[in-house]
C-alpha positions as CSV (number, residue, x, y, z in Angstrom):
1,X,165.7,137.2,114.4
2,X,168.0,139.9,115.8
3,X,171.0,137.7,115.3
4,X,170.1,136.7,111.7
5,X,169.7,140.4,110.8
6,X,172.9,141.1,112.6
7,X,174.7,138.6,110.4
8,X,173.1,139.9,107.2
9,X,174.0,143.6,107.6
10,X,177.8,143.2,107.4
11,X,177.4,141.2,104.2
12,X,175.2,143.9,102.7
13,X,177.6,146.6,103.8
14,X,180.5,144.9,102.1
15,X,178.5,144.3,98.9
16,X,177.4,148.0,98.8
17,X,180.9,149.2,99.5
18,X,182.5,147.1,96.7
19,X,179.8,147.3,94.1
20,X,179.2,151.1,93.8
21,X,175.7,150.1,92.9
22,X,172.2,150.4,94.4
23,X,170.9,147.6,92.3
24,X,168.6,145.2,94.3
25,X,168.5,147.4,97.3
26,X,165.3,149.0,98.6
27,X,165.9,152.2,100.4
28,X,162.4,152.2,101.8
29,X,162.8,148.7,103.2
30,X,166.1,149.7,104.9
31,X,164.4,152.8,106.4
32,X,161.5,150.7,107.8
33,X,164.1,148.3,109.4
34,X,165.9,151.3,110.9
35,X,162.7,152.7,112.4
36,X,162.0,149.2,113.8
37,X,165.4,149.1,115.5
38,X,164.9,152.6,116.9
39,X,161.5,151.7,118.3
40,X,163.1,148.6,119.9
41,X,165.8,150.7,121.5
42,X,163.1,153.2,122.7
43,X,161.1,150.3,124.1
44,X,164.0,149.0,126.1
45,X,164.9,152.5,127.4
46,X,161.3,153.2,128.5
47,X,161.1,149.8,130.2
48,X,164.6,150.2,131.6
49,X,165.2,146.7,130.4
50,X,168.9,146.8,129.2
51,X,169.6,143.3,128.2
52,X,171.4,141.5,125.3
53,X,168.7,142.4,122.8
54,X,169.3,146.1,123.6
55,X,172.9,145.7,122.7
56,X,172.0,144.0,119.4
57,X,169.4,146.7,118.6
58,X,172.2,149.3,118.9
59,X,174.7,147.3,116.9
60,X,172.2,146.6,114.1
61,X,171.0,150.3,114.1
62,X,174.6,151.3,113.4
63,X,175.0,148.8,110.6
64,X,171.7,149.8,109.0
65,X,172.8,153.4,109.1
66,X,176.1,152.6,107.5
67,X,174.3,150.6,104.8
68,X,171.9,153.6,104.2
69,X,174.9,156.0,103.9
70,X,176.5,153.6,101.4
71,X,173.3,153.5,99.4
72,X,173.3,157.3,99.3
73,X,177.0,157.3,98.2
74,X,176.2,154.7,95.5
75,X,173.1,156.5,94.3
76,X,175.1,159.7,93.9
77,X,177.8,157.8,92.0
78,X,175.1,156.3,89.6
79,X,173.8,159.8,88.9
80,X,177.1,161.7,88.5
81,X,179.7,159.0,87.6
82,X,182.1,160.5,90.3
83,X,183.4,158.3,93.0
84,X,183.4,159.6,96.6
85,X,180.8,160.3,99.2
86,X,180.4,164.0,98.6
87,X,180.0,163.9,94.7
């Protein structure tokens, strides 16, 4: 599961970056996924079980965060019509 999500996020990031659109993207879904990864990281830290899954949780957390930031950028663009992150 972690690997499949790990493959999917870069594709989503590229699409969000190129499209300047939030169409078809659920911000709530992405937030739930991010919370799940953060919980997975916390679980590994509390159990002191630093294995390969821990590394993938961190990588996927970074990718979901980037995807969310791109959603914010694209949402602002849709509202203002100005390109750039801080519109």
